[in-house]
C-alpha positions, 0 to 999 in steps of 0.5 A: 674671599667671596663665593665668586673668589672661591669659585674662580680659584677652584675653577683654576685649580681644576686644570691641575686636576685635568692636565695631571692625568697626563703627567701621571698616567702617560709621562710617569706611568704608562708611556715609559713601561709601554715604550720599552715593552711594546714600541721599543720591544726589540732594543737593549735595555740601555737603549730604551732608557736612552730613547726615552731620555732623548724624547723627554730631552727634545720635548723640554729643549723646544719649549725651553727655547720658545717659552720666553718668546711666547710669554712676552707674546701673551703679556703684550696681547694679554691673552694667557687663556687663549695660549693656554687653550691652544697648548692644552688642545695640542697635548689632547690630540697628541695624547689621544694620537698615541693610541693609533700607533702600532707595536714596534714604531718607537719613532711614531710614539716618540714623535707624538709624545714629544708633541704631547709634552709640548702641549703640556708644558707649554700650557703650564707657563700660561696656567701658572702666570694666571695664579696672579689673576686668581688669588691675592698675594697673601693667598699664593702658597695656599692657592698654589698647593691646592692646584697641585694637591687637586692634581695629585687626587684627579691624576691619581683617580684616573691613573687608578682607573687606567691601572684597573683597566690594564690589569683587568682588560676583560672587565672593560670589553678589551681583548689584551693588556697592551690594548688597555694601555693603547686605550688609556691614552684616549681616556687621558685625552678625554679627562684632560679636555673636559676638565680644562672647561671650568678654567676657560669659562669662570676665570677672567685675566686681569687687563691692563690699559694700553694700545689696543691690539691692533696698534701693537706692532710685532716689533713691540713683542721683541722690545718687550722681552728684551725689556723683561730680560733687563728688569730680571738682570737687574733684580738680584733676588729674581735671578738668584732664585731662578739659578736655584731653581733651575738645578732643583727642579731639574732633579724633580723633574728627572725623578718624575719622568725617569723613576718607572724606567729606572725601576724596570732596568733594576728588574722590578716588576712593571705592576709594582712600579706602577702601583707605587706611583699611584700610592705617590698620587694619594700621599701627595694630596694631603702632604702638598696641602700640608706644604702649603700651610707651612709656606703660609706660616714659616715661608715658601723658601723654608718649605722648599728646603725641607722638601729638597732635604727629603729629595736628597735622601730619596736619591741616596735611598734609591741606590739600594732598591732590590725589591718592589717594597723598597720602591714602594717606600721611596714612592711614598717619600716622593709623594710627600715632598714632590707637590710641596716643592713644586707648589712652593716654588711657583708661589715663591716666584709669583711674589717676585714677579712685577704686575703686568709682566706675568707670563713673560717672568713665568715663561722664563721660570718654565724656560729654566725648568725645561732647560734643566729637564733637558739636562737630568734625563739625558744625564741619567740616561747617558750615564746608565748607557756608558757605565751599564749601571742604572744606579750610577745614573741616578746618583748624579741627581743629588748633585742638583738638589744640593746646588739648587738649595745653596742658591735659594739660601740667598734668596730673600723671601719678602722682597723683590730687591737685595 
């Protein structure tokens, strides 16, 4: 690759560094803890879990419904970066807004969290589809892995800073740990905004020849979406992969979003849980790069299956958590497989996508991921609520990994049709 190609790839991957601060410090880290202890402090442990699961479910459902439409519209007008910028700004503003929510106002916290998560997940539709604009097909696995690896480092560094700030608020001129946690939401918002700039400045999306924007009627949007759906239905390889992805990414997303809440429900100290998540970030950096090499050498499908086997072992192991050390061991295990499964899923699907329909296809890809995330947190929270046993909720996640693997076995990695 030329220097210009490498610069473009790094600028694209740096967005993972930017928005992973939200995924790590807010979604997986501070929000579940702070929501339970500060905004939903008067509620029973299972009620707080249900509210958190509901917030994640609503955000996922909203983006799931709109993702294919947004993808088709973006492909029609060839404005991936414009849509990405819009969703990123929504995420930044709403994340910063969490700083201003008073104690006990769980409804306001849920609304802002839902909107911020919409910005995060919606932006990823367009970010993922830009992979095909910045990398040649032979480099999809390595470039996708680079993005996730930088996400682990960026998210981990900011998370470490925020953890330090919460553990020693006086060192940062803050009066209490609660004030430090609230201030961390502002820090995440600024980080997300600043490190998004290189992508918007240096990445150029490819544009196909065709009618100008003025000549494209709005009705073309719907026609193009229906046409994309017909293409995908005819390609067995595509929908087989998507069905498998729908199942196993549900399990991945549930582990990411609900792990801290699960640990707290098991009686573990919040400090142990936060430190375990921090360890996950730095383990994930080299592990994700390693999975990129596995994908390049033995195929992305093989790498995903290895990661899913690891996740199944993690779910079973979580049934036996009794101490903070147990959670730390599982956090290391999650770090070893999480980024690999996510990055290789993105690069494998990119090989199945026809040029000119990147965002529409990735819209469906993200839609299925979001519909899966509707099921996972809600299922885990509901089972825990009904049985009064959080361990029963986590057990259901293993079924999703097994089912996803079964579908994945029938995907042909090197061909777009079966």
